[in-house]
Wavefront OBJ file of the C-alpha trace (Angstrom):
o trace
v 101.923 127.428 99.675
v 101.625 127.243 95.899
v 98.380 128.541 94.413
v 96.686 127.564 91.179
v 93.863 129.440 89.465
v 91.432 127.423 87.370
v 89.495 129.091 84.573
v 86.332 127.068 83.934
v 85.470 126.957 80.208
v 81.938 127.111 78.890
v 80.843 123.506 78.539
v 79.566 122.262 75.203
v 75.931 121.256 75.027
v 74.522 117.907 74.098
v 70.842 117.697 73.194
v 68.491 115.754 71.002
v 70.276 113.377 68.641
v 73.648 114.075 70.267
v 72.297 113.133 73.698
v 70.728 109.933 72.367
v 73.964 108.964 70.603
v 75.953 109.491 73.805
v 73.521 107.281 75.694
v 73.780 104.590 73.037
v 77.573 104.706 73.265
v 77.309 104.449 77.037
v 75.027 101.424 76.786
v 77.486 99.644 74.507
v 80.841 100.821 75.821
v 80.120 101.115 79.551
v 80.063 97.345 80.215
v 83.015 96.831 77.850
v 85.237 99.300 79.711
v 84.059 97.934 83.074
v 85.147 94.433 82.006
v 88.478 95.760 80.714
v 89.013 97.501 84.068
v 88.209 94.267 85.901
v 90.811 92.379 83.868
v 93.322 95.174 84.560
v 92.644 94.977 88.303
v 91.043 98.392 88.814
v 89.480 99.354 92.175
v 85.818 99.940 92.964
v 84.301 97.689 90.323
v 82.195 95.569 92.675
v 80.850 98.749 94.260
v 80.070 99.938 90.730
v 78.007 96.761 90.206
v 76.035 97.405 93.394
v 75.204 100.881 92.132
v 74.269 99.531 88.701
v 71.800 97.147 90.316
v 70.253 100.089 92.177
v 69.902 101.789 88.815
v 68.082 98.776 87.379
v 65.742 98.657 90.392
v 65.007 102.378 90.171
v 64.380 102.124 86.415
v 61.934 99.226 86.815
v 60.101 100.654 89.823
v 60.324 104.296 88.681
v 61.168 105.272 92.259
v 63.633 107.922 91.058
v 62.448 110.856 88.990
v 65.888 111.082 87.356
v 69.288 109.477 87.641
v 68.518 105.800 86.921
v 70.579 105.800 83.725
v 73.651 107.274 85.424
v 73.300 104.792 88.290
v 73.291 101.900 85.849
v 76.199 103.005 83.677
v 78.182 105.849 85.313
v 77.533 105.751 89.080
v 80.927 107.294 89.936
v 83.947 108.769 88.253
v 87.661 109.332 88.661
v 89.185 108.578 92.076
v 85.751 107.819 93.552
v 86.516 104.286 92.393
v 89.380 104.189 94.891
v 87.578 106.099 97.670
v 84.439 103.961 97.550
v 86.465 100.759 97.167
v 88.538 101.412 100.284
v 85.610 102.737 102.315
v 83.329 99.825 101.463
v 86.096 97.263 102.017
v 86.854 98.683 105.460
v 83.354 99.634 106.674
v 80.944 97.082 105.207
v 79.935 94.804 108.064
v 81.296 97.160 110.726
v 78.766 97.355 113.574
v 77.559 100.898 114.293
v 74.384 102.430 115.698
v 74.800 106.197 115.276
v 76.334 107.459 112.051
v 77.274 110.961 110.892
v 78.211 111.782 107.310
v 79.762 115.148 106.547
v 78.808 116.010 102.956
v 80.277 112.905 101.289
v 79.088 111.742 97.851
v 75.805 110.086 98.763
v 76.308 106.582 97.352
v 78.775 105.408 100.001
v 76.720 106.484 103.058
v 73.601 105.184 101.329
v 75.139 101.738 100.892
v 76.329 101.696 104.501
v 72.861 102.540 105.816
v 71.231 100.039 103.484
v 73.532 97.316 104.807
v 72.896 98.184 108.474
v 69.170 98.109 109.135
v 69.542 98.975 112.830
v 71.578 102.157 112.409
v 70.345 105.746 112.463
v 72.168 108.562 110.704
v 72.608 112.308 110.502
v 73.609 113.885 107.181
v 74.941 117.421 106.987
v 75.630 119.506 103.909
v 75.774 123.312 103.501
v 74.531 123.080 99.891
v 70.694 123.139 100.134
v 70.112 121.560 96.730
v 72.568 118.735 97.381
v 71.147 117.809 100.790
v 67.642 117.928 99.266
v 68.726 115.563 96.477
v 70.271 113.243 99.066
v 67.052 113.156 101.061
v 65.026 112.422 97.926
v 67.409 109.613 96.995
v 67.124 107.979 100.434
v 63.347 108.419 100.357
v 63.105 106.730 96.953
v 64.697 103.595 98.401
v 62.731 103.837 101.684
v 65.506 104.208 104.218
v 64.888 107.885 104.991
v 62.944 107.046 108.170
v 66.241 106.241 109.930
v 67.968 109.398 108.718
v 67.888 113.142 109.323
v 69.098 115.641 106.747
v 70.615 118.900 107.952
v 71.439 121.912 105.777
v 74.464 123.177 107.705
v 78.237 122.931 108.015
v 79.975 120.714 110.543
v 80.827 123.858 112.526
v 77.107 124.728 112.719
v 75.924 121.204 113.564
v 74.206 121.016 116.943
v 75.101 117.532 118.178
v 76.241 116.496 121.636
v 79.895 115.469 122.041
v 80.638 111.742 121.716
v 77.387 111.109 119.805
v 78.497 108.870 116.925
v 80.058 105.443 116.407
v 81.059 106.247 112.820
v 81.791 109.497 110.984
v 82.649 109.692 107.286
v 83.865 112.720 105.360
v 84.873 111.745 101.827
v 86.421 114.290 99.480
v 85.126 117.234 101.534
v 87.763 118.398 104.024
v 89.890 119.911 101.248
v 87.024 122.279 100.365
v 86.659 123.662 103.918
v 88.773 126.777 104.568
v 88.901 126.072 108.338
v 89.843 122.444 107.840
v 91.622 121.907 111.161
v 88.588 123.191 113.084
v 86.376 120.815 111.078
v 88.560 117.832 112.014
v 88.511 118.917 115.660
v 84.711 119.152 115.594
v 84.302 115.704 114.011
v 86.747 114.184 116.489
v 84.794 115.685 119.410
v 81.544 114.201 118.051
v 83.040 110.702 117.863
v 82.508 108.237 120.710
v 85.513 106.500 122.287
v 86.096 103.401 120.186
v 84.376 105.026 117.200
v 85.833 105.448 113.700
v 86.477 108.524 111.612
v 87.096 108.073 107.870
v 88.542 110.867 105.735
v 89.626 110.999 102.118
v 91.612 113.984 100.867
v 93.612 114.868 97.734
v 97.361 114.831 98.265
v 100.666 115.698 96.583
v 104.326 115.747 97.556
v 104.070 119.531 97.874
v 100.912 121.294 99.091
v 98.753 123.274 96.694
v 95.671 125.494 96.941
v 93.305 125.853 94.001
v 90.960 128.749 93.265
v 88.269 128.535 90.599
v 86.447 131.041 88.394
v 83.030 129.345 88.618
v 81.466 129.343 92.095
v 79.568 126.083 91.547
v 78.011 125.586 94.984
v 77.715 129.155 96.221
v 78.710 128.133 99.752
v 81.843 130.322 99.842
v 82.150 133.939 98.759
v 84.521 134.723 95.854
v 87.503 136.964 96.469
v 87.995 140.444 95.047
v 89.661 138.853 91.989
v 86.481 136.865 91.218
v 88.012 133.500 92.107
v 86.602 131.262 94.848
v 88.598 128.930 97.065
v 88.149 125.461 95.580
v 90.349 122.949 97.369
v 93.766 122.149 98.770
v 96.150 119.243 98.211
v 97.783 117.962 101.388
v 101.369 116.891 101.796
v 102.618 114.876 104.773
v 103.397 117.994 106.792
v 99.924 119.469 106.300
v 98.257 116.200 107.255
v 100.324 116.071 110.431
v 99.370 119.635 111.361
v 95.738 119.610 110.245
v 94.638 116.052 111.033
v 97.121 113.836 112.896
v 97.818 116.518 115.501
v 94.189 116.064 116.589
v 93.449 112.410 115.868
v 96.847 110.774 116.193
v 98.195 108.521 113.461
v 95.628 106.620 111.342
v 94.890 103.003 112.121
v 94.798 102.360 108.386
v 95.777 104.425 105.349
v 96.043 103.955 101.587
v 97.292 106.211 98.783
v 96.231 106.163 95.155
v 97.344 108.468 92.387
v 98.213 109.147 88.778
v 101.225 107.389 87.293
v 102.195 110.440 85.218
v 102.087 113.983 86.549
v 99.333 116.073 84.982
v 96.912 113.315 83.966
v 94.266 114.206 86.534
v 94.303 117.942 85.806
v 94.070 117.453 82.044
v 91.189 115.043 82.426
v 89.327 117.328 84.841
v 89.712 120.192 82.361
v 88.377 117.970 79.572
v 85.309 117.094 81.674
v 84.543 120.763 82.253
v 84.973 121.534 78.562
v 83.024 118.625 77.090
v 80.307 118.422 79.758
v 77.766 115.750 78.703
v 79.919 114.936 75.661
v 82.667 113.575 77.906
v 83.114 109.765 77.515
v 82.365 108.783 81.121
v 82.452 105.096 80.224
v 86.264 105.298 80.164
v 86.525 106.161 83.859
v 86.886 102.687 85.456
v 89.443 101.606 82.868
v 91.350 104.876 83.235
v 91.591 104.305 86.996
v 92.880 100.784 86.330
v 95.655 101.603 83.856
v 96.644 105.236 84.469
v 96.567 105.209 88.281
v 97.955 102.916 90.963
v 98.499 102.479 94.705
v 101.527 104.090 96.384
v 103.089 103.406 99.777
v 103.513 107.064 100.783
v 102.591 110.561 99.626
v 106.255 111.218 98.869
v 106.165 108.560 96.127
v 103.385 110.315 94.191
v 104.552 111.733 90.836
v 101.569 114.097 90.765
v 98.049 114.214 92.193
v 96.688 111.490 94.442
v 94.093 110.664 97.081
v 94.620 109.503 100.656
v 92.216 107.218 102.523
v 92.646 107.741 106.280
v 90.861 105.771 109.009
v 91.133 106.630 112.697
v 89.909 104.968 115.893
v 89.304 107.149 118.941
v 91.033 105.622 121.946
l 1 2 3 4 5 6 7 8 9 10 11 12 13 14 15 16 17 18 19 20 21 22 23 24 25 26 27 28 29 30 31 32 33 34 35 36 37 38 39 40 41 42 43 44 45 46 47 48 49 50 51 52 53 54 55 56 57 58 59 60 61 62 63 64 65 66 67 68 69 70 71 72 73 74 75 76 77 78 79 80 81 82 83 84 85 86 87 88 89 90 91 92 93 94 95 96 97 98 99 100 101 102 103 104 105 106 107 108 109 110 111 112 113 114 115 116 117 118 119 120 121 122 123 124 125 126 127 128 129 130 131 132 133 134 135 136 137 138 139 140 141 142 143 144 145 146 147 148 149 150 151 152 153 154 155 156 157 158 159 160 161 162 163 164 165 166 167 168 169 170 171 172 173 174 175 176 177 178 179 180 181 182 183 184 185 186 187 188 189 190 191 192 193 194 195 196 197 198 199 200 201 202 203 204 205 206 207 208 209 210 211 212 213 214 215 216 217 218 219 220 221 222 223 224 225 226 227 228 229 230 231 232 233 234 235 236 237 238 239 240 241 242 243 244 245 246 247 248 249 250 251 252 253 254 255 256 257 258 259 260 261 262 263 264 265 266 267 268 269 270 271 272 273 274 275 276 277 278 279 280 281 282 283 284 285 286 287 288 289 290 291 292 293 294 295 296 297 298 299 300 301 302 303 304 305 306 307 308 309 310 311 312
């Protein structure tokens, strides 16, 4: 498998007047780019609006100590627009009682629990700060009483087999070295008739990335100082790692860059610019520089797969 080593640059800082100017630009340009993305037919924009309303509520009520501004103007970035769009379209209104989320970005599971007042949920995440932030977020909006927050990996989770009606794992599997074992564990925890939703990055040819900055500290760096970051799945890897356990997905969708290299260049720019990066462009960028594809083989470069399985 091809390997790529990512050198993370020192991000520029943005304080004082610079920070205020960036916020002012976001206030003015965020809605403008959202509207342009809507006209261009970009995904995830209605989900974006739901998040923006949460931001308004949290700003007025002061229920969040921080994060209200980002919720209002930049609740998600990059291919999250596709992942949240597909997940919400497929799962909103789906009846479920017991829900497990495996380290997904918190907004999607939050919205699902908010929409289903009778459900209970387990959240697992090996990053202690991230699971703590998730718990605080759910507590701020008063739905934490139906949820438990576990600082562990899916391999360490102590749940009985066939415990859950719904399991989601968005943009996480690619970061787990023992990915096939993780899929097997999630599949075992799913009830017959239950649904498993995965999103993973994909390319025509598989790729593993290693990174110089160990952001989460969950994995140990190698002797060269680089830490395993993620893998991109091709059709063969998905068959071996996922479909060999779950069978073929009931529903799938593929979304990716129109021109090879766009995603990598933009990710590098985000790391370099840090808070100076113009996040307000994200929804419009997803609308005009990315599109849906029928198969992984059609992708010119990097993409994301949405995969939904039903356990028979």
